[in-house]
C-alpha positions as a Python dict, from the first residue, in 0.01 Angstrom:
ca = {
    (1, 'X'): (0, 0, 0),
    (2, 'X'): (-340, -70, 224),
    (3, 'X'): (-576, 123, 37),
    (4, 'X'): (-845, 195, 342),
    (5, 'X'): (-549, 282, 581),
    (6, 'X'): (-204, 412, 352),
    (7, 'X'): (17, 141, 567),
    (8, 'X'): (268, -80, 371),
    (9, 'X'): (138, -448, 341),
    (10, 'X'): (185, -737, 204),
    (11, 'X'): (-172, -859, 207),
    (12, 'X'): (34, -1258, 302),
    (13, 'X'): (-79, -1401, 665),
    (14, 'X'): (270, -1507, 705),
    (15, 'X'): (559, -1497, 588),
    (16, 'X'): (767, -1756, 283),
    (17, 'X'): (591, -2087, 131),
    (18, 'X'): (359, -2176, 382),
    (19, 'X'): (254, -1826, 573),
    (20, 'X'): (-116, -1827, 422),
    (21, 'X'): (-137, -2209, 487),
    (22, 'X'): (-6, -2191, 840),
    (23, 'X'): (-273, -1838, 908),
    (24, 'X'): (-560, -2037, 803),
    (25, 'X'): (-512, -2326, 986),
    (26, 'X'): (-446, -2077, 1283),
    (27, 'X'): (-749, -1945, 1203),
    (28, 'X'): (-913, -2238, 1226),
    (29, 'X'): (-727, -2360, 1558),
    (30, 'X'): (-846, -1970, 1686),
    (31, 'X'): (-1239, -2013, 1586),
    (32, 'X'): (-1241, -2332, 1693),
    (33, 'X'): (-1142, -2245, 2026),
    (34, 'X'): (-1338, -1941, 2044),
    (35, 'X'): (-1655, -2204, 1947),
    (36, 'X'): (-1521, -2395, 2238),
    (37, 'X'): (-1533, -2142, 2463),
    (38, 'X'): (-1907, -2035, 2412),
    (39, 'X'): (-2002, -2350, 2455),
    (40, 'X'): (-1814, -2394, 2766),
    (41, 'X'): (-1982, -2056, 2897),
    (42, 'X'): (-2372, -2159, 2773),
    (43, 'X'): (-2319, -2502, 2933),
    (44, 'X'): (-2219, -2278, 3256),
    (45, 'X'): (-2501, -2018, 3233),
    (46, 'X'): (-2728, -2324, 3172),
    (47, 'X'): (-2672, -2492, 3475),
    (48, 'X'): (-2656, -2208, 3650),
    (49, 'X'): (-3025, -2066, 3597),
    (50, 'X'): (-3117, -2501, 3579),
    (51, 'X'): (-3088, -2573, 3920),
    (52, 'X'): (-3138, -2453, 4263),
    (53, 'X'): (-2864, -2248, 4446),
    (54, 'X'): (-2544, -2488, 4534),
    (55, 'X'): (-2662, -2560, 4933),
    (56, 'X'): (-3010, -2621, 4897),
    (57, 'X'): (-3152, -2966, 4918),
    (58, 'X'): (-3441, -2863, 4771),
    (59, 'X'): (-3822, -2829, 4969),
    (60, 'X'): (-3847, -2892, 5287),
    (61, 'X'): (-4125, -3223, 5368),
    (62, 'X'): (-4181, -3082, 5636),
    (63, 'X'): (-4333, -2788, 5527),
    (64, 'X'): (-4492, -2974, 5190),
    (65, 'X'): (-4702, -3196, 5482),
    (66, 'X'): (-4835, -2914, 5632),
    (67, 'X'): (-4938, -2745, 5327),
    (68, 'X'): (-5131, -3068, 5279),
    (69, 'X'): (-5262, -3093, 5652),
    (70, 'X'): (-5368, -2721, 5558),
    (71, 'X'): (-5526, -2831, 5221),
    (72, 'X'): (-5714, -3057, 5382),
    (73, 'X'): (-5491, -3375, 5144),
    (74, 'X'): (-5424, -3584, 5515),
    (75, 'X'): (-5588, -3565, 5799),
    (76, 'X'): (-5414, -3439, 6151),
    (77, 'X'): (-5311, -3806, 6277),
    (78, 'X'): (-5138, -3846, 5912),
    (79, 'X'): (-4925, -3593, 5964),
    (80, 'X'): (-4848, -3641, 6332),
    (81, 'X'): (-4655, -3966, 6162),
    (82, 'X'): (-4501, -3815, 5862),
    (83, 'X'): (-4380, -3586, 6105),
    (84, 'X'): (-4251, -3836, 6338),
    (85, 'X'): (-4101, -4084, 6069),
    (86, 'X'): (-3918, -3737, 5974),
    (87, 'X'): (-3766, -3634, 6297),
    (88, 'X'): (-3625, -3978, 6311),
}
């Protein structure tokens, strides 16, 4: 009898001569399954948080050119050239 819960229990992992060995193997397999699922979950989370949302191709090149024009990094003629190249 289990002294903690008062239930009759044989104290083994299973039945027969291979009971304890199969029980340990089962525990190891369950642990490996748990670790694999945990790893897949972490990988999914890292990919989900580390990248832009699906369908987003990144920053708009024309918007970048507008910002560069506003900051004085390029001239208006250069901006017009970039805009015409992006439209074609």
